[in-house]
Gaussian input, Z-matrix of N, CA and C with variables (Angstrom, degrees):
# hf/3-21g

backbone

0 1
 N
 C     1     B1
 C     2     B2     1     A1
 N     3     B3     2     A2     1     D1
 C     4     B4     3     A3     2     D2
 C     5     B5     4     A4     3     D3
 N     6     B6     5     A5     4     D4
 C     7     B7     6     A6     5     D5
 C     8     B8     7     A7     6     D6
 N     9     B9     8     A8     7     D7
 C    10    B10     9     A9     8     D8
 C    11    B11    10    A10     9     D9
 N    12    B12    11    A11    10    D10
 C    13    B13    12    A12    11    D11
 C    14    B14    13    A13    12    D12
 N    15    B15    14    A14    13    D13
 C    16    B16    15    A15    14    D14
 C    17    B17    16    A16    15    D15
 N    18    B18    17    A17    16    D16
 C    19    B19    18    A18    17    D17
 C    20    B20    19    A19    18    D18
 N    21    B21    20    A20    19    D19
 C    22    B22    21    A21    20    D20
 C    23    B23    22    A22    21    D21
 N    24    B24    23    A23    22    D22
 C    25    B25    24    A24    23    D23
 C    26    B26    25    A25    24    D24
 N    27    B27    26    A26    25    D25
 C    28    B28    27    A27    26    D26
 C    29    B29    28    A28    27    D27
 N    30    B30    29    A29    28    D28
 C    31    B31    30    A30    29    D29
 C    32    B32    31    A31    30    D30
 N    33    B33    32    A32    31    D31
 C    34    B34    33    A33    32    D32
 C    35    B35    34    A34    33    D33
 N    36    B36    35    A35    34    D34
 C    37    B37    36    A36    35    D35
 C    38    B38    37    A37    36    D36
 N    39    B39    38    A38    37    D37
 C    40    B40    39    A39    38    D38
 C    41    B41    40    A40    39    D39
 N    42    B42    41    A41    40    D40
 C    43    B43    42    A42    41    D41
 C    44    B44    43    A43    42    D42
 N    45    B45    44    A44    43    D43
 C    46    B46    45    A45    44    D44
 C    47    B47    46    A46    45    D45
 N    48    B48    47    A47    46    D46
 C    49    B49    48    A48    47    D47
 C    50    B50    49    A49    48    D48
 N    51    B51    50    A50    49    D49
 C    52    B52    51    A51    50    D50
 C    53    B53    52    A52    51    D51
 N    54    B54    53    A53    52    D52
 C    55    B55    54    A54    53    D53
 C    56    B56    55    A55    54    D54
 N    57    B57    56    A56    55    D55
 C    58    B58    57    A57    56    D56
 C    59    B59    58    A58    57    D57
 N    60    B60    59    A59    58    D58
 C    61    B61    60    A60    59    D59
 C    62    B62    61    A61    60    D60
 N    63    B63    62    A62    61    D61
 C    64    B64    63    A63    62    D62
 C    65    B65    64    A64    63    D63
 N    66    B66    65    A65    64    D64
 C    67    B67    66    A66    65    D65
 C    68    B68    67    A67    66    D66
 N    69    B69    68    A68    67    D67
 C    70    B70    69    A69    68    D68
 C    71    B71    70    A70    69    D69
 N    72    B72    71    A71    70    D70
 C    73    B73    72    A72    71    D71
 C    74    B74    73    A73    72    D72
 N    75    B75    74    A74    73    D73
 C    76    B76    75    A75    74    D74
 C    77    B77    76    A76    75    D75
 N    78    B78    77    A77    76    D76
 C    79    B79    78    A78    77    D77
 C    80    B80    79    A79    78    D78
 N    81    B81    80    A80    79    D79
 C    82    B82    81    A81    80    D80
 C    83    B83    82    A82    81    D81
 N    84    B84    83    A83    82    D82
 C    85    B85    84    A84    83    D83
 C    86    B86    85    A85    84    D84
 N    87    B87    86    A86    85    D85
 C    88    B88    87    A87    86    D86
 C    89    B89    88    A88    87    D87
 N    90    B90    89    A89    88    D88
 C    91    B91    90    A90    89    D89
 C    92    B92    91    A91    90    D90
 N    93    B93    92    A92    91    D91
 C    94    B94    93    A93    92    D92
 C    95    B95    94    A94    93    D93
 N    96    B96    95    A95    94    D94
 C    97    B97    96    A96    95    D95
 C    98    B98    97    A97    96    D96
 N    99    B99    98    A98    97    D97
 C   100   B100    99    A99    98    D98
 C   101   B101   100   A100    99    D99
 N   102   B102   101   A101   100   D100
 C   103   B103   102   A102   101   D101
 C   104   B104   103   A103   102   D102
 N   105   B105   104   A104   103   D103
 C   106   B106   105   A105   104   D104
 C   107   B107   106   A106   105   D105
 N   108   B108   107   A107   106   D106
 C   109   B109   108   A108   107   D107
 C   110   B110   109   A109   108   D108
 N   111   B111   110   A110   109   D109
 C   112   B112   111   A111   110   D110
 C   113   B113   112   A112   111   D111
 N   114   B114   113   A113   112   D112
 C   115   B115   114   A114   113   D113
 C   116   B116   115   A115   114   D114
 N   117   B117   116   A116   115   D115
 C   118   B118   117   A117   116   D116
 C   119   B119   118   A118   117   D117
 N   120   B120   119   A119   118   D118
 C   121   B121   120   A120   119   D119
 C   122   B122   121   A121   120   D120
 N   123   B123   122   A122   121   D121
 C   124   B124   123   A123   122   D122
 C   125   B125   124   A124   123   D123
 N   126   B126   125   A125   124   D124
 C   127   B127   126   A126   125   D125
 C   128   B128   127   A127   126   D126
 N   129   B129   128   A128   127   D127
 C   130   B130   129   A129   128   D128
 C   131   B131   130   A130   129   D129
 N   132   B132   131   A131   130   D130
 C   133   B133   132   A132   131   D131
 C   134   B134   133   A133   132   D132
 N   135   B135   134   A134   133   D133
 C   136   B136   135   A135   134   D134
 C   137   B137   136   A136   135   D135
 N   138   B138   137   A137   136   D136
 C   139   B139   138   A138   137   D137
 C   140   B140   139   A139   138   D138
 N   141   B141   140   A140   139   D139
 C   142   B142   141   A141   140   D140
 C   143   B143   142   A142   141   D141
 N   144   B144   143   A143   142   D142
 C   145   B145   144   A144   143   D143
 C   146   B146   145   A145   144   D144
 N   147   B147   146   A146   145   D145
 C   148   B148   147   A147   146   D146
 C   149   B149   148   A148   147   D147
 N   150   B150   149   A149   148   D148
 C   151   B151   150   A150   149   D149
 C   152   B152   151   A151   150   D150
 N   153   B153   152   A152   151   D151
 C   154   B154   153   A153   152   D152
 C   155   B155   154   A154   153   D153
 N   156   B156   155   A155   154   D154
 C   157   B157   156   A156   155   D155
 C   158   B158   157   A157   156   D156
 N   159   B159   158   A158   157   D157
 C   160   B160   159   A159   158   D158
 C   161   B161   160   A160   159   D159
 N   162   B162   161   A161   160   D160
 C   163   B163   162   A162   161   D161
 C   164   B164   163   A163   162   D162
 N   165   B165   164   A164   163   D163
 C   166   B166   165   A165   164   D164
 C   167   B167   166   A166   165   D165
 N   168   B168   167   A167   166   D166
 C   169   B169   168   A168   167   D167
 C   170   B170   169   A169   168   D168
 N   171   B171   170   A170   169   D169
 C   172   B172   171   A171   170   D170
 C   173   B173   172   A172   171   D171
 N   174   B174   173   A173   172   D172
 C   175   B175   174   A174   173   D173
 C   176   B176   175   A175   174   D174
 N   177   B177   176   A176   175   D175
 C   178   B178   177   A177   176   D176
 C   179   B179   178   A178   177   D177
 N   180   B180   179   A179   178   D178
 C   181   B181   180   A180   179   D179
 C   182   B182   181   A181   180   D180
 N   183   B183   182   A182   181   D181
 C   184   B184   183   A183   182   D182
 C   185   B185   184   A184   183   D183
 N   186   B186   185   A185   184   D184
 C   187   B187   186   A186   185   D185
 C   188   B188   187   A187   186   D186
 N   189   B189   188   A188   187   D187
 C   190   B190   189   A189   188   D188
 C   191   B191   190   A190   189   D189
 N   192   B192   191   A191   190   D190
 C   193   B193   192   A192   191   D191
 C   194   B194   193   A193   192   D192
 N   195   B195   194   A194   193   D193
 C   196   B196   195   A195   194   D194
 C   197   B197   196   A196   195   D195
 N   198   B198   197   A197   196   D196
 C   199   B199   198   A198   197   D197
 C   200   B200   199   A199   198   D198
 N   201   B201   200   A200   199   D199
 C   202   B202   201   A201   200   D200
 C   203   B203   202   A202   201   D201
 N   204   B204   203   A203   202   D202
 C   205   B205   204   A204   203   D203
 C   206   B206   205   A205   204   D204
 N   207   B207   206   A206   205   D205
 C   208   B208   207   A207   206   D206
 C   209   B209   208   A208   207   D207
 N   210   B210   209   A209   208   D208
 C   211   B211   210   A210   209   D209
 C   212   B212   211   A211   210   D210
 N   213   B213   212   A212   211   D211
 C   214   B214   213   A213   212   D212
 C   215   B215   214   A214   213   D213
 N   216   B216   215   A215   214   D214
 C   217   B217   216   A216   215   D215
 C   218   B218   217   A217   216   D216
 N   219   B219   218   A218   217   D217
 C   220   B220   219   A219   218   D218
 C   221   B221   220   A220   219   D219
 N   222   B222   221   A221   220   D220
 C   223   B223   222   A222   221   D221
 C   224   B224   223   A223   222   D222
 N   225   B225   224   A224   223   D223
 C   226   B226   225   A225   224   D224
 C   227   B227   226   A226   225   D225
 N   228   B228   227   A227   226   D226
 C   229   B229   228   A228   227   D227
 C   230   B230   229   A229   228   D228
 N   231   B231   230   A230   229   D229
 C   232   B232   231   A231   230   D230
 C   233   B233   232   A232   231   D231
 N   234   B234   233   A233   232   D232
 C   235   B235   234   A234   233   D233
 C   236   B236   235   A235   234   D234
 N   237   B237   236   A236   235   D235
 C   238   B238   237   A237   236   D236
 C   239   B239   238   A238   237   D237
 N   240   B240   239   A239   238   D238
 C   241   B241   240   A240   239   D239
 C   242   B242   241   A241   240   D240
 N   243   B243   242   A242   241   D241
 C   244   B244   243   A243   242   D242
 C   245   B245   244   A244   243   D243
 N   246   B246   245   A245   244   D244
 C   247   B247   246   A246   245   D245
 C   248   B248   247   A247   246   D246
 N   249   B249   248   A248   247   D247
 C   250   B250   249   A249   248   D248
 C   251   B251   250   A250   249   D249
 N   252   B252   251   A251   250   D250
 C   253   B253   252   A252   251   D251
 C   254   B254   253   A253   252   D252
 N   255   B255   254   A254   253   D253
 C   256   B256   255   A255   254   D254
 C   257   B257   256   A256   255   D255
 N   258   B258   257   A257   256   D256
 C   259   B259   258   A258   257   D257
 C   260   B260   259   A259   258   D258
 N   261   B261   260   A260   259   D259
 C   262   B262   261   A261   260   D260
 C   263   B263   262   A262   261   D261
 N   264   B264   263   A263   262   D262
 C   265   B265   264   A264   263   D263
 C   266   B266   265   A265   264   D264
 N   267   B267   266   A266   265   D265
 C   268   B268   267   A267   266   D266
 C   269   B269   268   A268   267   D267
 N   270   B270   269   A269   268   D268
 C   271   B271   270   A270   269   D269
 C   272   B272   271   A271   270   D270
 N   273   B273   272   A272   271   D271
 C   274   B274   273   A273   272   D272
 C   275   B275   274   A274   273   D273
 N   276   B276   275   A275   274   D274
 C   277   B277   276   A276   275   D275
 C   278   B278   277   A277   276   D276
 N   279   B279   278   A278   277   D277
 C   280   B280   279   A279   278   D278
 C   281   B281   280   A280   279   D279
 N   282   B282   281   A281   280   D280
 C   283   B283   282   A282   281   D281
 C   284   B284   283   A283   282   D282
 N   285   B285   284   A284   283   D283
 C   286   B286   285   A285   284   D284
 C   287   B287   286   A286   285   D285
 N   288   B288   287   A287   286   D286
 C   289   B289   288   A288   287   D287
 C   290   B290   289   A289   288   D288
 N   291   B291   290   A290   289   D289
 C   292   B292   291   A291   290   D290
 C   293   B293   292   A292   291   D291
 N   294   B294   293   A293   292   D292
 C   295   B295   294   A294   293   D293
 C   296   B296   295   A295   294   D294
 N   297   B297   296   A296   295   D295
 C   298   B298   297   A297   296   D296
 C   299   B299   298   A298   297   D297
 N   300   B300   299   A299   298   D298
 C   301   B301   300   A300   299   D299
 C   302   B302   301   A301   300   D300
 N   303   B303   302   A302   301   D301
 C   304   B304   303   A303   302   D302
 C   305   B305   304   A304   303   D303
 N   306   B306   305   A305   304   D304
 C   307   B307   306   A306   305   D305
 C   308   B308   307   A307   306   D306
 N   309   B309   308   A308   307   D307
 C   310   B310   309   A309   308   D308
 C   311   B311   310   A310   309   D309
 N   312   B312   311   A311   310   D310
 C   313   B313   312   A312   311   D311
 C   314   B314   313   A313   312   D312
 N   315   B315   314   A314   313   D313
 C   316   B316   315   A315   314   D314
 C   317   B317   316   A316   315   D315
 N   318   B318   317   A317   316   D316
 C   319   B319   318   A318   317   D317
 C   320   B320   319   A319   318   D318
 N   321   B321   320   A320   319   D319
 C   322   B322   321   A321   320   D320
 C   323   B323   322   A322   321   D321
 N   324   B324   323   A323   322   D322
 C   325   B325   324   A324   323   D323
 C   326   B326   325   A325   324   D324
 N   327   B327   326   A326   325   D325
 C   328   B328   327   A327   326   D326
 C   329   B329   328   A328   327   D327
 N   330   B330   329   A329   328   D328
 C   331   B331   330   A330   329   D329
 C   332   B332   331   A331   330   D330
 N   333   B333   332   A332   331   D331
 C   334   B334   333   A333   332   D332
 C   335   B335   334   A334   333   D333

   B1=1.4544
   B2=1.5278
   B3=1.3054
   B4=1.4546
   B5=1.5325
   B6=1.3326
   B7=1.4689
   B8=1.5331
   B9=1.3358
   B10=1.4651
   B11=1.5263
   B12=1.3193
   B13=1.4676
   B14=1.5254
   B15=1.3233
   B16=1.4647
   B17=1.5359
   B18=1.3237
   B19=1.4620
   B20=1.5289
   B21=1.3366
   B22=1.4575
   B23=1.5282
   B24=1.3369
   B25=1.4764
   B26=1.5231
   B27=1.3228
   B28=1.4691
   B29=1.5233
   B30=1.3450
   B31=1.4631
   B32=1.5271
   B33=1.3169
   B34=1.4599
   B35=1.5175
   B36=1.3117
   B37=1.4592
   B38=1.5264
   B39=1.3180
   B40=1.4667
   B41=1.5160
   B42=1.3240
   B43=1.4661
   B44=1.5158
   B45=1.3328
   B46=1.4625
   B47=1.5166
   B48=1.3289
   B49=1.4649
   B50=1.5311
   B51=1.3218
   B52=1.4629
   B53=1.5253
   B54=1.3319
   B55=1.4645
   B56=1.5190
   B57=1.3219
   B58=1.4712
   B59=1.5208
   B60=1.3179
   B61=1.4631
   B62=1.5341
   B63=1.3215
   B64=1.4643
   B65=1.5264
   B66=1.3174
   B67=1.4647
   B68=1.5264
   B69=1.3158
   B70=1.4634
   B71=1.5251
   B72=1.3273
   B73=1.4706
   B74=1.5222
   B75=1.3318
   B76=1.4662
   B77=1.5301
   B78=1.3371
   B79=1.4603
   B80=1.5282
   B81=1.3203
   B82=1.4619
   B83=1.5234
   B84=1.3317
   B85=1.4581
   B86=1.5167
   B87=1.3153
   B88=1.4655
   B89=1.5339
   B90=1.3306
   B91=1.4660
   B92=1.5197
   B93=1.3245
   B94=1.4687
   B95=1.5280
   B96=1.3312
   B97=1.4654
   B98=1.5308
   B99=1.3156
   B100=1.4687
   B101=1.5231
   B102=1.3331
   B103=1.4707
   B104=1.5266
   B105=1.3272
   B106=1.4698
   B107=1.5223
   B108=1.3112
   B109=1.4606
   B110=1.5292
   B111=1.3244
   B112=1.4659
   B113=1.5324
   B114=1.3508
   B115=1.4721
   B116=1.5182
   B117=1.3466
   B118=1.4630
   B119=1.5238
   B120=1.3331
   B121=1.4677
   B122=1.5238
   B123=1.3289
   B124=1.4578
   B125=1.5148
   B126=1.3249
   B127=1.4651
   B128=1.5291
   B129=1.3238
   B130=1.4634
   B131=1.5107
   B132=1.3308
   B133=1.4658
   B134=1.5205
   B135=1.3168
   B136=1.4543
   B137=1.5212
   B138=1.3187
   B139=1.4573
   B140=1.5268
   B141=1.3268
   B142=1.4696
   B143=1.5301
   B144=1.3208
   B145=1.4633
   B146=1.5123
   B147=1.3135
   B148=1.4595
   B149=1.5247
   B150=1.3211
   B151=1.4650
   B152=1.5239
   B153=1.3180
   B154=1.4636
   B155=1.5255
   B156=1.3282
   B157=1.4675
   B158=1.5224
   B159=1.3250
   B160=1.4670
   B161=1.5253
   B162=1.3298
   B163=1.4704
   B164=1.5297
   B165=1.3184
   B166=1.4626
   B167=1.5229
   B168=1.3310
   B169=1.4684
   B170=1.5268
   B171=1.3227
   B172=1.4590
   B173=1.5275
   B174=1.3227
   B175=1.4628
   B176=1.5313
   B177=1.3213
   B178=1.4723
   B179=1.5357
   B180=1.3393
   B181=1.4729
   B182=1.5268
   B183=1.3327
   B184=1.4619
   B185=1.5295
   B186=1.3338
   B187=1.4649
   B188=1.5292
   B189=1.3376
   B190=1.4648
   B191=1.5270
   B192=1.3326
   B193=1.4656
   B194=1.5229
   B195=1.3221
   B196=1.4515
   B197=1.5281
   B198=1.3296
   B199=1.4554
   B200=1.5264
   B201=1.3389
   B202=1.4626
   B203=1.5273
   B204=1.3234
   B205=1.4592
   B206=1.5253
   B207=1.3213
   B208=1.4699
   B209=1.5175
   B210=1.3144
   B211=1.4615
   B212=1.5318
   B213=1.3238
   B214=1.4699
   B215=1.5249
   B216=1.3071
   B217=1.4689
   B218=1.5187
   B219=1.3271
   B220=1.4665
   B221=1.5246
   B222=1.3165
   B223=1.4603
   B224=1.5344
   B225=1.3316
   B226=1.4621
   B227=1.5201
   B228=1.3420
   B229=1.4617
   B230=1.5235
   B231=1.3150
   B232=1.4621
   B233=1.5390
   B234=1.3311
   B235=1.4666
   B236=1.5297
   B237=1.3176
   B238=1.4714
   B239=1.5253
   B240=1.3328
   B241=1.4668
   B242=1.5201
   B243=1.3206
   B244=1.4591
   B245=1.5126
   B246=1.3310
   B247=1.4725
   B248=1.5235
   B249=1.3187
   B250=1.4652
   B251=1.5370
   B252=1.3198
   B253=1.4605
   B254=1.5324
   B255=1.3218
   B256=1.4666
   B257=1.5304
   B258=1.3232
   B259=1.4671
   B260=1.5281
   B261=1.3340
   B262=1.4711
   B263=1.5249
   B264=1.3264
   B265=1.4600
   B266=1.5266
   B267=1.3101
   B268=1.4665
   B269=1.5261
   B270=1.3265
   B271=1.4758
   B272=1.5194
   B273=1.3290
   B274=1.4577
   B275=1.5269
   B276=1.3254
   B277=1.4634
   B278=1.5273
   B279=1.3234
   B280=1.4751
   B281=1.5240
   B282=1.3273
   B283=1.4665
   B284=1.5278
   B285=1.3338
   B286=1.4654
   B287=1.5231
   B288=1.3148
   B289=1.4563
   B290=1.5294
   B291=1.3226
   B292=1.4679
   B293=1.5314
   B294=1.3150
   B295=1.4677
   B296=1.5246
   B297=1.3196
   B298=1.4576
   B299=1.5216
   B300=1.3222
   B301=1.4728
   B302=1.5247
   B303=1.3269
   B304=1.4670
   B305=1.5251
   B306=1.3225
   B307=1.4690
   B308=1.5274
   B309=1.3249
   B310=1.4668
   B311=1.5299
   B312=1.3273
   B313=1.4649
   B314=1.5236
   B315=1.3207
   B316=1.4699
   B317=1.5140
   B318=1.3469
   B319=1.4584
   B320=1.5184
   B321=1.2963
   B322=1.4692
   B323=1.5199
   B324=1.3468
   B325=1.4559
   B326=1.5282
   B327=1.3387
   B328=1.4776
   B329=1.5343
   B330=1.3295
   B331=1.4695
   B332=1.5138
   B333=1.3259
   B334=1.4761
   B335=1.5133
   A1=108.64
   A2=115.46
   A3=123.47
   A4=109.87
   A5=117.24
   A6=121.14
   A7=111.89
   A8=116.81
   A9=120.04
   A10=110.32
   A11=116.10
   A12=120.58
   A13=109.80
   A14=116.43
   A15=120.55
   A16=110.55
   A17=116.04
   A18=120.83
   A19=111.46
   A20=116.96
   A21=121.79
   A22=112.57
   A23=116.82
   A24=119.74
   A25=115.58
   A26=118.92
   A27=118.68
   A28=108.79
   A29=119.41
   A30=125.94
   A31=110.49
   A32=115.58
   A33=119.48
   A34=111.27
   A35=114.14
   A36=120.42
   A37=109.09
   A38=115.52
   A39=119.08
   A40=110.72
   A41=116.34
   A42=120.31
   A43=110.63
   A44=117.27
   A45=121.23
   A46=110.77
   A47=116.83
   A48=121.05
   A49=110.58
   A50=116.66
   A51=119.80
   A52=112.17
   A53=117.04
   A54=119.42
   A55=110.10
   A56=117.50
   A57=120.24
   A58=110.86
   A59=116.87
   A60=120.91
   A61=110.70
   A62=116.13
   A63=120.62
   A64=113.05
   A65=117.29
   A66=119.56
   A67=113.93
   A68=116.74
   A69=118.55
   A70=109.20
   A71=115.53
   A72=122.75
   A73=105.59
   A74=117.91
   A75=119.90
   A76=111.88
   A77=115.49
   A78=120.36
   A79=109.01
   A80=115.68
   A81=122.14
   A82=108.43
   A83=115.77
   A84=120.96
   A85=114.65
   A86=116.89
   A87=119.27
   A88=110.84
   A89=116.86
   A90=120.52
   A91=111.34
   A92=116.37
   A93=120.75
   A94=109.55
   A95=116.45
   A96=120.83
   A97=109.94
   A98=116.76
   A99=121.15
   A100=111.81
   A101=117.15
   A102=120.34
   A103=111.48
   A104=116.48
   A105=120.71
   A106=110.16
   A107=116.20
   A108=119.69
   A109=110.41
   A110=116.97
   A111=121.19
   A112=111.27
   A113=116.93
   A114=121.65
   A115=112.52
   A116=115.28
   A117=120.41
   A118=112.45
   A119=116.64
   A120=121.63
   A121=111.91
   A122=115.87
   A123=121.15
   A124=115.27
   A125=118.01
   A126=120.87
   A127=111.84
   A128=116.83
   A129=120.77
   A130=109.06
   A131=114.14
   A132=120.72
   A133=106.65
   A134=116.01
   A135=121.16
   A136=109.79
   A137=116.46
   A138=121.61
   A139=109.21
   A140=117.65
   A141=120.52
   A142=114.05
   A143=117.90
   A144=120.49
   A145=112.28
   A146=115.73
   A147=121.38
   A148=110.21
   A149=115.72
   A150=121.94
   A151=111.29
   A152=116.43
   A153=119.06
   A154=112.01
   A155=117.34
   A156=120.30
   A157=110.60
   A158=116.24
   A159=121.64
   A160=111.01
   A161=117.09
   A162=120.23
   A163=110.53
   A164=116.32
   A165=120.79
   A166=111.07
   A167=116.67
   A168=121.26
   A169=110.78
   A170=116.09
   A171=120.23
   A172=111.40
   A173=116.82
   A174=119.53
   A175=109.72
   A176=116.36
   A177=121.37
   A178=110.54
   A179=116.29
   A180=121.69
   A181=112.70
   A182=116.96
   A183=123.80
   A184=114.38
   A185=117.16
   A186=119.64
   A187=110.36
   A188=115.48
   A189=121.20
   A190=106.98
   A191=115.58
   A192=118.57
   A193=109.25
   A194=114.63
   A195=122.33
   A196=107.15
   A197=117.30
   A198=121.86
   A199=110.96
   A200=115.55
   A201=120.44
   A202=108.65
   A203=114.88
   A204=120.20
   A205=108.67
   A206=115.28
   A207=121.87
   A208=107.78
   A209=116.66
   A210=121.54
   A211=111.61
   A212=116.01
   A213=124.31
   A214=113.53
   A215=117.86
   A216=121.81
   A217=109.06
   A218=115.43
   A219=120.12
   A220=108.98
   A221=115.58
   A222=122.15
   A223=107.56
   A224=115.08
   A225=121.96
   A226=110.04
   A227=115.36
   A228=121.20
   A229=108.33
   A230=115.71
   A231=121.68
   A232=109.29
   A233=116.20
   A234=121.61
   A235=109.07
   A236=116.64
   A237=119.84
   A238=110.57
   A239=116.71
   A240=120.41
   A241=110.11
   A242=116.81
   A243=120.61
   A244=112.74
   A245=116.50
   A246=120.29
   A247=110.94
   A248=116.19
   A249=120.96
   A250=110.17
   A251=116.89
   A252=121.93
   A253=110.28
   A254=117.22
   A255=121.44
   A256=110.49
   A257=117.89
   A258=121.08
   A259=111.52
   A260=117.06
   A261=120.24
   A262=110.79
   A263=115.88
   A264=120.01
   A265=111.11
   A266=117.80
   A267=120.50
   A268=111.19
   A269=116.99
   A270=120.30
   A271=110.83
   A272=117.34
   A273=121.58
   A274=110.49
   A275=116.89
   A276=121.58
   A277=110.60
   A278=116.77
   A279=120.43
   A280=111.22
   A281=116.94
   A282=120.86
   A283=110.19
   A284=117.17
   A285=120.83
   A286=110.84
   A287=116.43
   A288=120.99
   A289=110.71
   A290=116.23
   A291=121.09
   A292=110.99
   A293=116.72
   A294=120.49
   A295=110.23
   A296=117.31
   A297=121.64
   A298=110.92
   A299=117.18
   A300=121.13
   A301=110.72
   A302=117.75
   A303=121.09
   A304=110.94
   A305=116.59
   A306=120.44
   A307=110.56
   A308=116.75
   A309=120.46
   A310=109.98
   A311=117.92
   A312=121.87
   A313=111.67
   A314=117.40
   A315=121.75
   A316=112.79
   A317=116.13
   A318=120.16
   A319=113.20
   A320=117.45
   A321=120.45
   A322=112.45
   A323=117.24
   A324=118.66
   A325=113.57
   A326=116.59
   A327=117.34
   A328=110.85
   A329=117.22
   A330=120.45
   A331=111.83
   A332=116.72
   A333=119.96
   A334=109.50
   D1=136.83
   D2=178.40
   D3=-60.58
   D4=134.84
   D5=-178.51
   D6=-62.08
   D7=-33.11
   D8=177.75
   D9=-60.69
   D10=-45.75
   D11=-179.44
   D12=-63.04
   D13=-44.73
   D14=-179.59
   D15=-61.97
   D16=-42.69
   D17=-179.20
   D18=-65.14
   D19=-39.74
   D20=-177.38
   D21=-74.99
   D22=-36.20
   D23=-170.45
   D24=-106.23
   D25=-9.25
   D26=-179.91
   D27=-129.39
   D28=113.53
   D29=-2.25
   D30=-72.49
   D31=154.25
   D32=-177.17
   D33=-108.05
   D34=160.92
   D35=177.04
   D36=-71.18
   D37=160.31
   D38=175.78
   D39=-60.48
   D40=-39.06
   D41=179.23
   D42=-58.23
   D43=-50.57
   D44=-179.91
   D45=-61.42
   D46=-42.02
   D47=-179.67
   D48=-59.13
   D49=-50.50
   D50=-178.02
   D51=-66.25
   D52=-37.67
   D53=178.18
   D54=-61.36
   D55=-50.11
   D56=-179.55
   D57=-62.49
   D58=-41.90
   D59=178.92
   D60=-59.58
   D61=-43.31
   D62=-178.23
   D63=-73.58
   D64=-24.27
   D65=-176.73
   D66=-92.20
   D67=17.81
   D68=171.96
   D69=-65.93
   D70=-20.62
   D71=171.19
   D72=-123.81
   D73=148.25
   D74=-178.94
   D75=-55.02
   D76=137.77
   D77=-179.01
   D78=-159.47
   D79=166.54
   D80=177.34
   D81=-113.21
   D82=169.93
   D83=-175.36
   D84=-53.76
   D85=-49.58
   D86=-178.85
   D87=-64.47
   D88=-36.00
   D89=176.93
   D90=-62.87
   D91=-37.70
   D92=177.95
   D93=-65.59
   D94=-45.59
   D95=178.74
   D96=-55.45
   D97=-45.86
   D98=179.71
   D99=-64.19
   D100=-43.65
   D101=-179.48
   D102=-62.81
   D103=-43.20
   D104=-178.61
   D105=-65.32
   D106=-43.06
   D107=178.83
   D108=-60.93
   D109=-41.95
   D110=178.95
   D111=-67.84
   D112=-45.73
   D113=-179.96
   D114=-57.50
   D115=-37.87
   D116=-173.74
   D117=-101.25
   D118=15.00
   D119=-178.01
   D120=50.86
   D121=39.33
   D122=176.62
   D123=82.27
   D124=-1.25
   D125=-178.36
   D126=-68.43
   D127=-29.29
   D128=179.98
   D129=-125.85
   D130=125.67
   D131=175.51
   D132=-127.33
   D133=114.37
   D134=-178.27
   D135=-74.22
   D136=127.54
   D137=178.35
   D138=-74.61
   D139=144.38
   D140=-178.16
   D141=-54.56
   D142=-43.45
   D143=-179.98
   D144=-61.37
   D145=-44.23
   D146=177.95
   D147=-64.02
   D148=-45.18
   D149=-178.28
   D150=-60.05
   D151=-54.12
   D152=-173.48
   D153=-73.22
   D154=-30.64
   D155=173.26
   D156=-64.27
   D157=-42.09
   D158=179.13
   D159=-66.36
   D160=-44.03
   D161=179.31
   D162=-59.57
   D163=-43.30
   D164=-179.78
   D165=-62.62
   D166=-46.82
   D167=179.71
   D168=-63.92
   D169=-43.69
   D170=-178.07
   D171=-65.85
   D172=-36.01
   D173=177.14
   D174=-66.74
   D175=-42.26
   D176=177.97
   D177=-60.74
   D178=-39.34
   D179=-179.81
   D180=-80.29
   D181=-2.78
   D182=177.32
   D183=66.22
   D184=27.77
   D185=173.58
   D186=-92.09
   D187=-17.41
   D188=169.77
   D189=-133.85
   D190=164.25
   D191=177.97
   D192=-138.21
   D193=149.62
   D194=174.19
   D195=-72.20
   D196=130.51
   D197=-178.18
   D198=-101.96
   D199=-51.15
   D200=-178.04
   D201=-170.58
   D202=175.25
   D203=175.39
   D204=-116.51
   D205=134.47
   D206=178.40
   D207=-130.91
   D208=120.83
   D209=177.58
   D210=48.54
   D211=49.26
   D212=178.73
   D213=66.11
   D214=15.48
   D215=176.70
   D216=-111.79
   D217=131.90
   D218=177.83
   D219=-82.39
   D220=128.94
   D221=179.67
   D222=-101.99
   D223=130.31
   D224=-179.67
   D225=-120.12
   D226=161.74
   D227=173.90
   D228=-147.32
   D229=149.66
   D230=178.48
   D231=-66.03
   D232=146.46
   D233=177.15
   D234=-97.55
   D235=175.61
   D236=175.62
   D237=-60.21
   D238=-39.45
   D239=177.07
   D240=-62.83
   D241=-42.64
   D242=177.53
   D243=-61.37
   D244=-40.36
   D245=176.79
   D246=-63.12
   D247=-39.61
   D248=178.81
   D249=-63.63
   D250=-43.91
   D251=178.25
   D252=-64.20
   D253=-43.65
   D254=178.83
   D255=-61.50
   D256=-41.48
   D257=178.28
   D258=-63.54
   D259=-41.03
   D260=176.64
   D261=-59.62
   D262=-44.17
   D263=-179.81
   D264=-66.61
   D265=-40.68
   D266=177.82
   D267=-62.03
   D268=-40.94
   D269=177.16
   D270=-63.86
   D271=-38.79
   D272=178.38
   D273=-63.65
   D274=-44.69
   D275=179.34
   D276=-64.81
   D277=-43.03
   D278=177.60
   D279=-60.95
   D280=-40.12
   D281=178.73
   D282=-63.57
   D283=-43.64
   D284=177.79
   D285=-60.80
   D286=-44.02
   D287=-179.92
   D288=-63.23
   D289=-45.16
   D290=-179.35
   D291=-61.18
   D292=-45.52
   D293=179.66
   D294=-62.31
   D295=-42.76
   D296=179.20
   D297=-62.01
   D298=-45.75
   D299=179.60
   D300=-62.25
   D301=-41.61
   D302=179.27
   D303=-63.43
   D304=-41.22
   D305=179.29
   D306=-63.73
   D307=-41.95
   D308=179.49
   D309=-66.02
   D310=-44.21
   D311=-179.74
   D312=-64.65
   D313=-29.70
   D314=179.65
   D315=-87.85
   D316=7.33
   D317=177.12
   D318=76.16
   D319=21.18
   D320=-177.75
   D321=-105.09
   D322=27.20
   D323=-175.79
   D324=-64.66
   D325=-21.75
   D326=178.79
   D327=-67.81
   D328=-17.32
   D329=177.72
   D330=-86.36
   D331=-6.92
   D332=-177.60
   D333=-92.67

């Protein structure tokens, strides 16, 4: 993996994380917004400017790719590079969670 990509995407923003997660299957921007809102019970709503700016950057970085256009909507899907980046981020999050759980179990929650 290119060091630039690793530096830019790990750790990644919540927006980037949700976009990559949602694009494991082809989808368009509005579909991603709906999926994220549903996944997070409305706690996170991606703004259109943020969404489309991120999609453009991610396509340029080749972590997602344009698949086709349907009814004037651009459909995107995650690439192999994007999956690799998403897996790195998931491992990072799992490591953070594991460390936090160990600290709590060891009675060190005041340090958290």
